[in-house]
C-alpha positions as CSV (number, residue, x, y, z in Angstrom):
1,M,68.6,134.2,83.1
2,E,68.4,135.2,86.8
3,Y,72.1,135.2,87.6
4,E,75.4,136.7,86.7
5,I,78.9,135.1,86.6
6,Q,81.9,137.1,87.7
7,H,85.5,136.1,87.3
8,Q,87.5,137.3,90.3
9,P,91.1,136.5,89.3
10,E,92.5,138.2,92.4
11,Q,90.7,135.6,94.5
12,S,91.2,132.8,92.0
13,R,87.5,132.1,91.6
14,F,84.4,132.3,89.5
15,L,81.3,133.5,91.3
16,L,77.7,132.9,90.2
17,I,75.3,135.2,91.9
18,K,71.6,134.3,92.1
19,G,69.5,136.6,94.2
20,E,71.2,136.9,97.6
21,H,73.2,133.7,97.1
22,E,76.7,133.0,95.8
23,C,77.9,129.8,94.1
24,V,81.7,129.5,93.8
25,L,84.3,127.7,91.6
26,D,87.8,128.0,93.0
27,Y,91.0,127.4,91.2
28,V,94.8,127.5,91.6
29,V,97.2,128.4,88.9
30,N,100.7,127.0,88.8
31,N,102.7,128.1,85.7
32,D,100.6,126.8,82.8
33,Q,98.5,124.4,84.8
34,L,95.1,125.3,86.3
35,D,93.5,123.1,89.0
36,F,89.9,123.6,89.8
37,T,89.9,122.8,93.5
38,H,86.4,123.4,94.8
39,T,82.8,124.0,93.8
40,Y,80.1,125.2,96.1
41,V,76.4,125.8,95.7
42,P,74.2,126.8,98.7
43,F,71.8,124.0,99.7
44,R,68.7,125.9,98.7
45,L,70.0,126.4,95.1
46,R,71.1,122.8,94.5
47,G,69.5,120.8,91.7
48,Q,69.0,123.8,89.4
49,G,72.1,123.1,87.2
50,L,74.0,126.2,88.6
51,A,77.2,124.3,89.4
52,E,77.3,122.9,85.8
53,V,76.8,126.4,84.3
54,L,79.6,127.7,86.6
55,V,82.0,124.9,85.7
56,E,81.3,125.2,82.0
57,H,82.0,128.9,82.2
58,G,85.3,128.4,84.1
59,L,86.4,125.6,81.7
60,A,85.7,127.7,78.6
61,W,87.8,130.5,80.1
62,A,90.7,128.2,81.1
63,K,90.8,126.6,77.7
64,K,90.7,129.9,75.9
65,E,93.7,131.0,78.1
66,G,95.6,127.9,77.1
67,Y,95.9,126.3,80.5
68,V,96.6,122.6,81.1
69,L,93.6,121.6,83.1
70,Q,93.2,119.4,86.1
71,A,90.6,119.1,88.8
72,S,91.1,118.0,92.4
73,C,87.3,118.9,92.8
74,W,85.3,115.7,92.2
75,Y,82.5,117.6,90.5
76,V,84.7,119.3,87.9
77,Q,86.4,116.0,87.2
78,K,83.2,114.8,85.6
79,F,83.7,117.5,82.9
80,L,87.3,116.7,82.0
């Protein structure tokens, strides 16, 4: 594994770091609802499955925390 995933709750995001590059999964919490709003992977890292790893990590955390999930991000919608 050549990357690490960090949860940065103060910035409402998950961050996957690979080398010098950052992939991001942003979310918004409203009471018991969590909305995944945006996923970003730098162009040179696309096609490696990093967005999927990041989303699965974020979803696992949100389910464990008991949030009602929704996704305004089209990519995350595929996993719900």
